C-alpha positions, 0 to 999 in steps of 0.5 A: 483515454489514458490508462492508470499507472499502477504502483506497488508497495509491500508490508511484511507481517510475519510470513505474509507479504501484504501488497498495496496496489495504488494509483498516485493521483497527486503528490500527496494523494492516492487511490487504493486499488487493492491490498492483499496478502494473495498478490504474488507480485508483492512476494516476487518483487518485495525487495525492489518495492517501497515498504508501506504502512496503512494508517487506520482510524479506530474503525479500521478505515484507512485514511492515509499510507506511509511509505519508505524504502525497502529495508529488511526487518525495519520500516523508516517512513519517508512520506505520508499520503492521504487516501482518496477512497477510504474504506475498511482495511479489508475492503480493498479486494484484489482486482 
């Protein structure tokens, strides 16, 4: 059985780096594995990872994610993908 290929992206909010760990299912769909500000991988590799912004409904359920290249102090989205496992933004615990 094939092991999933985990991908990472970050979102900087003030002095925290929120790290999104996900699996690309198809070209425009992902499954979120975790979203946490406690993932050291994001802090250590922030400049080499894509930026991300989670797209939420009014109840804070994540339905999509925008991605863009790392740029300090800005975010320029270049892609938007759908989330196959929509949950409340703080429900994606670290595995």
